[in-house]
Backbone as CSV, one residue per row, in Angstrom:
resi,resn,N_x,N_y,N_z,CA_x,CA_y,CA_z,C_x,C_y,C_z
1,MET,0.851,-1.201,0.000,0.000,0.000,0.000,0.881,1.243,0.000
2,LYS,1.763,1.368,-0.989,2.723,2.463,-0.983,2.188,3.747,-1.608
3,GLY,1.248,3.626,-2.551,0.738,4.830,-3.186,1.675,5.323,-4.275
4,SER,1.272,6.371,-4.974,2.077,6.913,-6.068,2.910,8.088,-5.575
5,THR,3.930,8.438,-6.356,4.803,9.560,-5.997,3.992,10.855,-6.004
6,PRO,4.066,11.650,-4.942,3.251,12.873,-4.872,3.785,13.970,-5.780
7,LYS,2.900,14.859,-6.166,3.295,16.053,-6.910,3.716,17.131,-5.906
8,PRO,4.623,18.046,-6.300,5.132,19.042,-5.345,4.025,19.855,-4.670
9,ARG,3.036,20.314,-5.431,1.963,21.135,-4.835,1.221,20.375,-3.743
10,GLY,0.798,19.151,-4.077,0.046,18.373,-3.099,0.869,18.027,-1.878
11,LEU,2.130,17.695,-2.092,3.011,17.353,-0.977,3.174,18.545,-0.042
12,ILE,3.425,19.720,-0.604,3.639,20.904,0.232,2.365,21.268,0.983
13,LEU,1.207,21.165,0.335,-0.052,21.447,1.034,-0.261,20.464,2.180
14,ASP,0.052,19.185,1.960,-0.085,18.192,3.023,0.862,18.494,4.183
15,LEU,2.088,18.922,3.852,3.049,19.259,4.902,2.590,20.466,5.711
16,LEU,2.019,21.446,5.030,1.510,22.625,5.732,0.363,22.256,6.653
17,LEU,-0.500,21.356,6.186,-1.611,20.918,7.021,-1.100,20.156,8.241
18,ALA,-0.059,19.317,8.034,0.508,18.562,9.149,1.175,19.482,10.167
19,ALA,1.824,20.550,9.680,2.530,21.474,10.572,1.602,22.461,11.258
20,ASP,0.426,22.699,10.659,-0.501,23.714,11.165,-0.781,23.515,12.657
21,PRO,-0.794,24.558,13.473,-0.795,25.986,13.120,0.599,26.608,12.988
22,GLN,1.648,25.802,13.102,2.994,26.346,12.934,3.288,26.551,11.446
23,PRO,4.042,27.577,11.081,4.414,27.767,9.669,5.430,26.721,9.232
24,LEU,5.575,26.567,7.939,6.539,25.640,7.361,7.591,26.455,6.626
25,SER,8.856,26.227,6.955,9.915,26.980,6.284,10.138,26.425,4.877
26,ALA,10.596,27.294,3.982,10.917,26.851,2.628,11.994,25.777,2.668
27,ARG,12.922,25.907,3.585,13.999,24.916,3.715,13.432,23.539,4.038
28,ASP,12.475,23.482,4.980,11.874,22.195,5.333,11.040,21.640,4.186
29,ALA,10.375,22.512,3.446,9.597,22.059,2.290,10.503,21.448,1.236
30,VAL,11.626,22.104,0.983,12.588,21.596,-0.003,13.152,20.252,0.450
31,ALA,13.485,20.144,1.737,14.047,18.896,2.261,13.044,17.757,2.148
32,ALA,11.781,18.031,2.456,10.746,17.002,2.357,10.549,16.568,0.912
33,CYS,10.525,17.523,-0.007,10.347,17.194,-1.422,11.489,16.331,-1.948
34,SER,12.695,16.575,-1.429,13.855,15.816,-1.912,13.716,14.330,-1.609
35,LEU,12.964,13.971,-0.568,12.746,12.564,-0.241,12.041,11.827,-1.370
36,PHE,11.293,12.565,-2.179,10.510,11.954,-3.243,11.099,12.261,-4.626
37,GLY,12.373,12.664,-4.655,13.028,12.931,-5.919,12.612,14.234,-6.569
38,ILE,12.017,15.137,-5.799,11.596,16.438,-6.326,12.733,17.435,-6.112
39,SER,13.170,18.072,-7.179,14.322,18.973,-7.095,13.985,20.228,-6.289
40,GLU,15.051,20.884,-5.801,14.848,22.131,-5.065,14.151,23.171,-5.937
41,ASN,14.521,23.246,-7.205,13.897,24.222,-8.099,12.401,23.954,-8.247
42,ASN,12.029,22.688,-8.440,10.601,22.362,-8.584,9.837,22.634,-7.298
43,ALA,10.483,22.395,-6.158,9.825,22.666,-4.882,9.571,24.164,-4.707
44,ARG,10.559,24.972,-5.062,10.407,26.422,-4.907,9.415,26.989,-5.930
45,VAL,9.371,26.395,-7.123,8.359,26.810,-8.111,6.961,26.500,-7.570
46,ALA,6.804,25.321,-6.954,5.505,24.956,-6.380,5.096,25.928,-5.279
47,LEU,6.045,26.308,-4.424,5.746,27.287,-3.377,5.288,28.611,-3.986
48,ALA,5.989,29.050,-5.026,5.635,30.318,-5.673,4.240,30.254,-6.292
49,ARG,3.923,29.139,-6.926,2.617,29.015,-7.576,1.487,28.878,-6.561
50,LEU,1.741,28.163,-5.488,0.736,28.069,-4.434,0.453,29.445,-3.841
51,SER,1.498,30.246,-3.700,1.333,31.603,-3.184,0.553,32.469,-4.167
52,SER,0.895,32.391,-5.468,0.188,33.216,-6.460,-1.259,32.775,-6.629
53,ASP,-1.545,31.487,-6.354,-2.912,30.994,-6.435,-3.728,31.304,-5.182
54,GLY,-3.083,31.892,-4.190,-3.798,32.275,-2.975,-4.040,31.145,-1.997
55,LEU,-3.307,30.021,-2.144,-3.503,28.888,-1.248,-2.569,28.916,-0.048
56,ILE,-1.421,29.590,-0.190,-0.524,29.764,0.945,-0.107,31.222,1.005
57,GLU,0.417,31.634,2.164,0.851,33.016,2.335,2.073,33.045,3.237
58,ALA,2.841,34.092,3.102,4.046,34.226,3.921,3.661,34.429,5.375
59,ALA,4.313,33.662,6.260,4.065,33.805,7.691,5.149,34.677,8.317
60,GLU,6.356,34.463,7.899,7.517,35.247,8.316,8.572,35.002,7.248
61,ARG,9.697,35.612,7.369,10.710,35.493,6.313,11.075,34.030,6.064
62,GLY,10.833,33.567,4.825,11.212,32.215,4.445,10.279,31.130,4.932
63,SER,9.114,31.508,5.475,8.165,30.519,5.983,6.769,30.792,5.430
64,TYR,5.965,29.738,5.380,4.629,29.839,4.800,3.592,29.166,5.693
65,GLN,2.343,29.578,5.498,1.213,28.947,6.173,0.040,28.890,5.195
66,LEU,-0.942,28.046,5.508,-2.125,27.971,4.662,-2.885,29.290,4.707
67,SER,-3.440,29.696,3.581,-4.260,30.902,3.544,-5.651,30.590,4.099
68,ALA,-6.420,31.629,4.380,-7.790,31.442,4.866,-8.613,30.665,3.850
69,ARG,-8.379,30.930,2.568,-9.106,30.227,1.508,-8.822,28.730,1.543
70,ALA,-7.549,28.364,1.711,-7.185,26.949,1.748,-7.672,26.275,3.015
71,HIS,-7.799,27.041,4.093,-8.198,26.456,5.370,-9.612,25.893,5.337
72,ASP,-10.506,26.470,4.543,-11.875,25.947,4.498,-11.882,24.472,4.119
73,LEU,-11.158,24.152,3.045,-11.090,22.761,2.622,-10.189,21.950,3.544
74,ALA,-9.045,22.499,3.931,-8.110,21.762,4.785,-8.742,21.423,6.123
75,ASP,-9.485,22.364,6.691,-10.125,22.102,7.978,-11.157,20.990,7.858
76,ASP,-11.853,20.946,6.712,-12.841,19.885,6.533,-12.146,18.538,6.366
77,VAL,-11.066,18.502,5.588,-10.318,17.262,5.410,-9.804,16.752,6.754
78,ALA,-9.358,17.683,7.616,-8.792,17.292,8.911,-9.804,16.610,9.816
79,THR,-11.100,16.757,9.522,-12.113,16.124,10.372,-12.255,14.638,10.108
80,TRP,-11.423,14.065,9.214,-11.514,12.625,8.961,-11.315,11.825,10.247
81,ARG,-10.549,12.373,11.182,-10.245,11.633,12.407,-11.485,11.436,13.282
82,THR,-12.468,12.277,13.120,-13.685,12.174,13.937,-14.903,11.876,13.071
83,ALA,-14.680,11.261,11.906,-15.776,11.007,10.968,-16.908,10.217,11.611
84,GLU,-16.562,9.183,12.373,-17.611,8.338,12.949,-18.473,9.098,13.965
85,GLN,-17.933,10.152,14.547,-18.717,10.930,15.500,-19.799,11.757,14.809
86,ARG,-19.702,11.909,13.476,-20.699,12.686,12.739,-21.794,11.806,12.154
87,VAL,-21.740,10.497,12.440,-22.728,9.564,11.910,-23.824,9.344,12.944
88,ARG,-25.080,9.283,12.482,-26.200,9.017,13.381,-27.081,7.916,12.788
89,GLU,-28.082,7.523,13.556,-28.978,6.459,13.099,-29.704,6.878,11.824
90,TRP,-29.925,5.911,10.969,-30.595,6.170,9.693,-32.075,5.829,9.793
91,ASN,-32.908,6.768,9.365,-34.360,6.537,9.409,-34.924,6.086,8.066
92,GLY,-34.048,5.820,7.102,-34.495,5.369,5.790,-34.642,6.475,4.765
93,GLY,-34.523,7.745,5.195,-34.649,8.868,4.276,-33.317,9.251,3.647
94,TYR,-33.371,10.243,2.756,-32.182,10.662,2.030,-32.046,12.180,2.039
95,ILE,-30.798,12.640,1.904,-30.526,14.050,1.658,-30.306,14.201,0.158
96,VAL,-30.948,15.207,-0.429,-30.901,15.399,-1.874,-30.294,16.759,-2.193
97,VAL,-29.425,16.786,-3.192,-28.886,18.035,-3.728,-29.326,18.138,-5.185
98,HIS,-30.009,19.229,-5.507,-30.455,19.449,-6.882,-29.573,20.516,-7.519
99,THR,-28.861,20.116,-8.588,-27.928,21.038,-9.241,-28.374,21.387,-10.657
100,GLY,-29.589,21.030,-11.026,-30.058,21.227,-12.390,-30.057,22.664,-12.856
101,ALA,-30.228,23.597,-11.919,-30.291,25.008,-12.301,-28.923,25.681,-12.315
102,LEU,-27.877,24.933,-11.975,-26.541,25.520,-11.903,-25.850,25.469,-13.263
103,GLY,-24.924,26.379,-13.463,-24.172,26.423,-14.711,-23.229,25.246,-14.853
104,ARG,-22.802,24.973,-16.091,-21.902,23.867,-16.351,-20.685,24.291,-17.186
105,SER,-20.484,25.594,-17.356,-19.384,26.067,-18.197,-18.146,26.463,-17.391
106,ASP,-18.323,26.776,-16.116,-17.205,27.179,-15.262,-16.527,25.925,-14.720
107,ARG,-15.365,25.587,-15.273,-14.711,24.340,-14.895,-14.282,24.314,-13.433
108,ALA,-13.814,25.462,-12.932,-13.402,25.518,-11.524,-14.593,25.266,-10.611
109,ALA,-15.738,25.866,-10.942,-16.946,25.658,-10.143,-17.404,24.209,-10.217
110,LEU,-17.306,23.613,-11.406,-17.690,22.207,-11.561,-16.799,21.295,-10.718
111,ARG,-15.482,21.570,-10.712,-14.567,20.757,-9.908,-14.886,20.889,-8.429
112,ALA,-15.135,22.111,-7.974,-15.445,22.335,-6.564,-16.762,21.665,-6.186
113,ARG,-17.734,21.737,-7.088,-19.043,21.110,-6.843,-18.898,19.600,-6.721
114,ARG,-18.185,19.004,-7.691,-17.999,17.551,-7.669,-17.237,17.109,-6.433
115,ARG,-16.198,17.873,-6.062,-15.423,17.517,-4.868,-16.302,17.557,-3.620
116,ALA,-17.121,18.586,-3.481,-17.992,18.698,-2.308,-18.970,17.532,-2.241
117,LEU,-19.575,17.193,-3.368,-20.540,16.090,-3.392,-19.849,14.759,-3.115
118,ASP,-18.674,14.554,-3.706,-17.944,13.301,-3.485,-17.505,13.154,-2.032
119,MET,-17.022,14.252,-1.444,-16.522,14.168,-0.074,-17.620,13.817,0.919
120,LEU,-18.857,14.162,0.607,-19.964,13.838,1.500,-20.760,12.628,1.033
121,GLY,-20.224,11.900,0.065,-20.816,10.620,-0.305,-22.050,10.685,-1.179
122,PHE,-22.291,11.821,-1.854,-23.456,11.924,-2.731,-23.188,11.206,-4.057
123,ARG,-24.236,10.595,-4.607,-24.169,9.964,-5.913,-25.334,10.479,-6.757
124,GLU,-25.126,10.500,-8.078,-26.142,11.059,-8.976,-27.150,9.982,-9.369
125,LEU,-28.404,10.193,-9.013,-29.482,9.271,-9.363,-29.998,9.558,-10.768
126,GLU,-30.268,10.809,-11.044,-30.691,11.282,-12.357,-29.957,12.597,-12.600
127,ARG,-29.956,13.061,-13.813,-29.207,14.267,-14.131,-29.597,15.417,-13.198
128,GLY,-28.609,15.903,-12.452,-28.830,17.035,-11.556,-29.411,16.669,-10.209
129,ILE,-29.658,15.380,-9.943,-30.216,14.956,-8.658,-29.229,14.015,-7.984
130,HIS,-28.615,14.491,-6.914,-27.612,13.739,-6.167,-28.162,13.462,-4.774
131,LEU,-27.914,12.283,-4.240,-28.435,11.999,-2.907,-27.543,11.033,-2.142
132,ARG,-27.801,10.968,-0.853,-27.111,10.074,0.062,-28.040,9.788,1.229
133,PRO,-27.797,8.711,1.987,-28.612,8.457,3.178,-28.525,9.611,4.170
134,ASP,-29.627,9.895,4.821,-29.695,10.986,5.800,-29.235,10.463,7.155
135,ASN,-27.904,10.273,7.278,-27.373,9.722,8.529,-26.093,10.410,8.966
136,ILE,-25.819,11.622,8.419,-24.593,12.316,8.815,-24.921,13.700,9.367
137,GLU,-24.025,14.197,10.218,-24.141,15.516,10.854,-25.357,15.579,11.776
138,ARG,-25.495,16.687,12.477,-26.593,16.843,13.433,-27.938,16.888,12.740
139,ASP,-27.987,17.638,11.645,-29.252,17.847,10.953,-28.972,18.327,9.535
140,LEU,-30.035,18.607,8.800,-29.894,19.017,7.404,-29.129,20.328,7.286
141,ASP,-29.361,21.273,8.191,-28.659,22.559,8.115,-27.146,22.373,8.209
142,ALA,-26.703,21.438,9.057,-25.265,21.195,9.196,-24.687,20.611,7.905
143,VAL,-25.420,19.720,7.258,-24.964,19.173,5.974,-24.906,20.271,4.932
144,ARG,-25.938,21.102,4.896,-25.999,22.192,3.915,-24.811,23.142,4.094
145,ARG,-24.538,23.536,5.345,-23.426,24.457,5.604,-22.106,23.852,5.176
146,ARG,-21.931,22.563,5.458,-20.665,21.917,5.118,-20.492,21.827,3.602
147,LEU,-21.541,21.496,2.879,-21.461,21.444,1.418,-21.079,22.803,0.846
148,TYR,-21.729,23.851,1.334,-21.433,25.195,0.826,-20.004,25.602,1.165
149,GLN,-19.540,25.234,2.341,-18.203,25.642,2.775,-17.122,25.024,1.908
150,ILE,-17.327,23.794,1.446,-16.246,23.124,0.716,-16.434,23.153,-0.792
151,GLY,-17.397,23.935,-1.291,-17.397,24.152,-2.728,-18.709,24.115,-3.472
152,LEU,-19.788,23.640,-2.876,-21.072,23.629,-3.576,-21.639,25.040,-3.638
153,GLU,-22.128,25.432,-4.817,-22.708,26.769,-4.963,-23.960,26.903,-4.087
154,ARG,-24.140,28.090,-3.525,-25.270,28.313,-2.626,-26.617,28.332,-3.343
155,LYS,-26.590,28.385,-4.675,-27.841,28.312,-5.428,-28.374,26.888,-5.516
156,ALA,-27.554,25.916,-5.159,-28.003,24.527,-5.196,-29.030,24.283,-4.094
157,SER,-30.072,23.543,-4.410,-31.095,23.193,-3.418,-30.654,21.946,-2.660
158,VAL,-30.765,21.987,-1.324,-30.418,20.851,-0.471,-31.621,20.561,0.422
159,PHE,-32.168,19.352,0.336,-33.386,19.041,1.084,-33.454,17.547,1.371
160,CYS,-34.424,17.142,2.159,-34.619,15.733,2.509,-35.727,15.130,1.659
161,ALA,-35.643,13.826,1.419,-36.670,13.135,0.639,-36.809,11.705,1.142
162,SER,-37.997,11.145,0.980,-38.256,9.752,1.345,-39.469,9.286,0.549
163,GLY,-39.845,8.034,0.761,-41.040,7.529,0.106,-40.873,7.210,-1.362
164,PHE,-39.635,6.869,-1.792,-39.450,6.464,-3.183,-40.219,5.167,-3.454
165,ASP,-40.676,5.000,-4.679,-41.310,3.733,-5.040,-40.255,2.632,-5.023
166,ALA,-40.718,1.366,-5.026,-39.803,0.231,-4.844,-38.737,0.169,-5.933
167,VAL,-39.090,0.467,-7.158,-38.130,0.401,-8.249,-37.048,1.463,-8.077
168,ARG,-37.468,2.693,-7.775,-36.494,3.775,-7.624,-35.656,3.574,-6.350
169,GLU,-36.268,3.072,-5.288,-35.510,2.802,-4.061,-34.408,1.780,-4.338
170,ALA,-34.701,0.771,-5.143,-33.686,-0.223,-5.494,-32.572,0.425,-6.300
171,ARG,-32.915,1.340,-7.196,-31.904,2.058,-7.968,-31.022,2.900,-7.051
172,VAL,-31.648,3.558,-6.084,-30.892,4.390,-5.145,-29.864,3.555,-4.403
173,ARG,-30.249,2.409,-3.912,-29.340,1.596,-3.108,-28.196,1.018,-3.930
174,ARG,-28.394,0.919,-5.232,-27.316,0.425,-6.096,-26.296,1.509,-6.440
175,LEU,-26.543,2.751,-6.000,-25.585,3.825,-6.271,-24.261,3.598,-5.538
176,TRP,-24.291,2.853,-4.453,-23.087,2.536,-3.690,-22.914,1.024,-3.667
177,ASP,-21.688,0.562,-3.800,-21.397,-0.869,-3.719,-20.960,-1.184,-2.296
178,GLY,-21.926,-1.458,-1.462,-21.640,-1.687,-0.056,-20.753,-2.889,0.196
179,LYS,-20.920,-3.948,-0.584,-20.082,-5.133,-0.395,-18.622,-4.817,-0.709
180,ALA,-18.404,-4.039,-1.780,-17.028,-3.674,-2.132,-16.416,-2.767,-1.076
181,LEU,-17.201,-1.833,-0.546,-16.697,-0.951,0.508,-16.280,-1.753,1.732
182,THR,-17.134,-2.687,2.153,-16.823,-3.496,3.328,-15.577,-4.337,3.095
183,ALA,-15.461,-4.935,1.904,-14.266,-5.729,1.586,-13.016,-4.852,1.611
184,ASN,-13.130,-3.611,1.125,-11.988,-2.685,1.138,-11.566,-2.334,2.558
185,TYR,-12.543,-2.096,3.449,-12.202,-1.786,4.842,-11.313,-2.886,5.410
186,ARG,-11.697,-4.133,5.183,-10.966,-5.256,5.762,-9.609,-5.446,5.100
187,ARG,-9.569,-5.323,3.772,-8.315,-5.512,3.054,-7.304,-4.415,3.389
188,LEU,-7.759,-3.153,3.354,-6.855,-2.035,3.624,-6.379,-2.044,5.071
189,ARG,-7.256,-2.401,5.979,-6.849,-2.478,7.383,-5.719,-3.494,7.547
190,GLN,-5.836,-4.651,6.893,-4.788,-5.658,7.010,-3.489,-5.167,6.399
191,GLU,-3.568,-4.476,5.251,-2.361,-3.932,4.627,-1.676,-2.923,5.550
192,LEU,-2.465,-2.093,6.215,-1.895,-1.101,7.127,-1.247,-1.769,8.335
193,GLU,-1.902,-2.789,8.878,-1.325,-3.508,10.020,0.003,-4.149,9.614
194,ASP,0.045,-4.746,8.418,1.285,-5.374,7.949,2.397,-4.334,7.802
195,TRP,2.054,-3.162,7.257,3.079,-2.126,7.075,3.591,-1.609,8.416
196,MET,2.697,-1.392,9.365,3.118,-0.835,10.653,4.076,-1.762,11.396
197,ARG,3.917,-3.066,11.198,4.781,-4.008,11.925,6.259,-3.830,11.584
198,GLY,6.564,-3.374,10.362,7.968,-3.220,9.998,8.421,-1.789,9.806
199,ALA,7.509,-0.828,9.961,7.826,0.559,9.596,8.950,1.158,10.425
200,GLU,9.000,0.876,11.720,9.998,1.527,12.567,11.387,0.922,12.392
201,ARG,11.486,-0.180,11.644,12.805,-0.753,11.357,13.406,-0.167,10.079
202,LEU,12.643,0.651,9.372,13.134,1.274,8.145,14.143,2.375,8.467
203,ALA,15.034,2.650,7.528,15.940,3.789,7.675,15.111,5.062,7.776
204,PRO,15.600,6.107,8.464,14.793,7.317,8.692,14.161,7.897,7.428
205,ASP,14.945,8.054,6.353,14.386,8.616,5.122,13.326,7.700,4.530
206,ASP,13.595,6.395,4.507,12.637,5.447,3.948,11.357,5.415,4.772
207,GLY,11.511,5.458,6.088,10.336,5.439,6.946,9.445,6.647,6.733
208,ALA,10.063,7.827,6.638,9.285,9.054,6.418,8.587,9.020,5.060
209,ARG,9.334,8.568,4.043,8.759,8.518,2.694,7.559,7.558,2.646
210,GLU,7.748,6.359,3.172,6.656,5.388,3.131,5.485,5.832,3.997
211,ALA,5.781,6.460,5.128,4.701,6.932,5.993,3.811,7.930,5.268
212,PHE,4.444,8.814,4.495,3.652,9.800,3.749,2.795,9.116,2.695
213,LEU,3.391,8.219,1.919,2.654,7.574,0.834,1.532,6.681,1.367
214,VAL,1.857,5.870,2.366,0.855,4.974,2.944,-0.236,5.775,3.644
215,GLY,0.182,6.751,4.454,-0.792,7.546,5.205,-1.698,8.362,4.309
216,SER,-1.141,8.964,3.264,-1.952,9.792,2.369,-3.028,8.970,1.692
217,ARG,-2.654,7.780,1.216,-3.644,6.941,0.547,-4.729,6.500,1.527
218,ALA,-4.327,6.097,2.728,-5.307,5.627,3.710,-6.262,6.749,4.115
219,ILE,-5.710,7.939,4.359,-6.547,9.067,4.775,-7.513,9.463,3.667
220,ARG,-7.055,9.388,2.409,-7.949,9.712,1.297,-9.166,8.785,1.290
221,HIS,-8.949,7.509,1.605,-10.071,6.576,1.669,-11.090,7.020,2.720
222,VAL,-10.602,7.526,3.846,-11.518,7.957,4.902,-12.221,9.248,4.501
223,VAL,-11.465,10.196,3.940,-12.039,11.486,3.556,-13.176,11.308,2.566
224,TYR,-13.021,10.392,1.617,-14.024,10.192,0.576,-14.955,9.017,0.858
225,ASP,-14.899,8.471,2.063,-15.826,7.396,2.394,-17.237,7.959,2.534
226,PRO,-18.244,7.300,1.953,-19.608,7.845,2.029,-20.266,7.706,3.394
227,LEU,-19.629,7.024,4.337,-20.191,6.862,5.688,-21.631,6.330,5.631
228,LEU,-21.788,5.243,4.909,-23.112,4.639,4.770,-23.530,3.963,6.070
229,PRO,-24.825,3.844,6.292,-25.316,3.178,7.501,-25.486,1.678,7.275
230,ASN,-25.670,0.941,8.369,-26.194,-0.419,8.247,-27.608,-0.314,7.663
231,PRO,-28.038,-1.208,6.805,-27.373,-2.440,6.362,-26.610,-2.273,5.055
232,LEU,-26.367,-1.031,4.608,-25.703,-0.829,3.319,-24.244,-1.232,3.367
233,VAL,-23.588,-1.073,4.526,-22.212,-1.537,4.724,-22.082,-2.127,6.118
234,ASP,-20.954,-2.783,6.368,-20.624,-3.259,7.709,-19.974,-2.094,8.458
235,VAL,-20.745,-1.419,9.285,-20.263,-0.221,9.975,-19.113,-0.564,10.920
236,LYS,-19.171,-1.715,11.569,-18.102,-2.099,12.487,-16.780,-2.252,11.751
237,ALA,-16.805,-2.820,10.540,-15.576,-2.960,9.751,-15.008,-1.592,9.403
238,ARG,-15.885,-0.627,9.095,-15.412,0.729,8.795,-14.791,1.371,10.033
239,GLN,-15.425,1.233,11.171,-14.901,1.845,12.390,-13.516,1.291,12.730
240,THR,-13.336,-0.010,12.558,-12.038,-0.628,12.835,-10.987,-0.129,11.856
241,PHE,-11.369,0.030,10.586,-10.443,0.562,9.580,-10.020,1.983,9.931
242,VAL,-10.978,2.847,10.280,-10.651,4.244,10.596,-9.743,4.320,11.814
243,GLU,-9.977,3.479,12.804,-9.103,3.473,13.982,-7.682,3.065,13.587
244,THR,-7.546,2.137,12.652,-6.225,1.731,12.182,-5.545,2.888,11.455
245,VAL,-6.293,3.652,10.660,-5.722,4.802,9.959,-5.241,5.841,10.965
246,ARG,-5.952,6.033,12.060,-5.491,6.958,13.108,-4.129,6.524,13.645
247,ARG,-3.962,5.230,13.865,-2.688,4.726,14.371,-1.572,4.929,13.350
248,VAL,-1.885,4.738,12.077,-0.895,4.990,11.018,-0.495,6.459,11.022
249,ASP,-1.469,7.343,11.203,-1.191,8.782,11.226,-0.245,9.128,12.375
250,GLN,-0.479,8.567,13.539,0.400,8.826,14.684,1.806,8.296,14.422
251,LEU,1.888,7.075,13.881,3.196,6.494,13.573,3.907,7.330,12.518
252,GLY,3.178,7.803,11.531,3.774,8.634,10.493,4.416,9.883,11.049
253,HIS,3.768,10.509,12.004,4.355,11.712,12.610,5.628,11.372,13.378
254,ARG,5.655,10.210,14.043,6.875,9.820,14.739,8.016,9.565,13.748
255,LEU,7.683,8.953,12.609,8.714,8.663,11.622,9.253,9.930,10.964
256,TRP,8.379,10.908,10.726,8.851,12.186,10.175,9.720,12.914,11.197
257,GLN,9.325,12.848,12.454,10.139,13.460,13.514,11.517,12.814,13.557
258,ARG,11.541,11.483,13.473,12.814,10.756,13.510,13.698,11.125,12.323
259,MET,13.101,11.212,11.140,13.866,11.577,9.948,14.457,12.975,10.087
260,TYR,13.641,13.919,10.565,14.116,15.295,10.665,15.243,15.404,11.679
261,GLU,15.087,14.729,12.805,16.135,14.788,13.835,17.417,14.119,13.345
262,ALA,17.289,13.025,12.552,18.472,12.341,12.043,19.237,13.205,11.055
263,SER,18.524,14.043,10.297,19.188,14.840,9.270,19.668,16.192,9.773
264,THR,19.039,16.727,10.841,19.393,18.072,11.304,19.887,18.108,12.735
265,GLY,19.573,17.073,13.519,19.927,17.087,14.930,19.015,17.958,15.762
266,ALA,17.947,18.505,15.128,17.012,19.383,15.839,15.620,18.769,15.825
267,PRO,14.759,19.158,16.777,13.376,18.664,16.754,12.691,19.035,15.443
268,GLY,11.854,18.131,14.937,11.201,18.354,13.658,9.968,19.224,13.747
269,PRO,9.498,19.699,12.594,8.300,20.541,12.562,7.009,19.741,12.551
270,PHE,7.094,18.405,12.632,5.899,17.569,12.553,5.822,16.678,13.782
271,PRO,5.465,17.218,14.949,5.466,16.424,16.170,4.352,15.380,16.168
272,PRO,4.519,14.289,16.922,3.453,13.311,17.066,2.208,13.981,17.648
273,ARG,1.034,13.507,17.221,-0.214,14.111,17.699,-1.122,13.002,18.213
274,PRO,-1.239,12.828,19.530,-2.068,11.753,20.060,-3.536,11.943,19.689
275,VAL,-4.259,10.825,19.685,-5.647,10.844,19.212,-6.509,11.822,19.998
276,ASP,-6.328,11.894,21.331,-7.207,12.778,22.093,-6.994,14.228,21.708
277,ARG,-5.740,14.626,21.412,-5.493,15.994,20.997,-6.076,16.258,19.598
278,LEU,-5.949,15.273,18.723,-6.501,15.418,17.383,-7.999,15.622,17.440
279,GLN,-8.673,14.805,18.229,-10.119,14.878,18.309,-10.560,16.196,18.941
280,ALA,-9.782,16.679,19.878,-10.168,17.932,20.530,-10.017,19.111,19.590
281,SER,-9.065,19.003,18.630,-8.815,20.144,17.755,-9.535,20.038,16.429
282,ALA,-10.128,18.874,16.120,-10.762,18.691,14.812,-12.082,19.422,14.729
């Protein structure tokens, strides 16, 4: 479960999120990129472009932090650690997003819309009608606010629906492959357990590199998990998988700390973060 080589922009954004609220120095960004074969020039070009795109900003001389614009999405991604706490009992109804009246020519808006819908597990039933089980967040207003915050246009209608006829209800339930999701939870959890057993025996650079690749892929699975209720998936298998990803995240921070200390002799910018602190700050 090693994952693919990261691109400089994505790697630097991930490092900034890991370091937050502390700034990340350009020197540390360059050093981290070098672990993945990314040249110093490409790393500095990525920093410059992220700054010109308004995703990062100077914190102090030679250091950067996430911009307010980037924080909206980054803060939502960071809540993966407490995803199960946002799940509630399912009453059989659905949350619906209607996008039929929205434009389709603005590519940036389309990407943001699709990302918001995907991150909250919505699937398209018919053109412009996206839905998911009504089992997340406190209530509909909380779902609506979260969708708008991470990219859905405010002109989109968000409402609850139930009482589908038997044929359409069957179509709705086929929008997600619950058996495949459950099988993935079990398979990925085992892969993560196998990796963790040998991770601390790796050389510092190798450990940090693998921790990033393994952790990024695992966290992405949680971020984009639809958080379906029983009986659509095995909820217990998902909970066990997410707990394993939390442990990988903690181990990853220890490995990055070890790598940084081995190369500089100084404490690293990515300290370990115990689960209780993560949950309190998410």
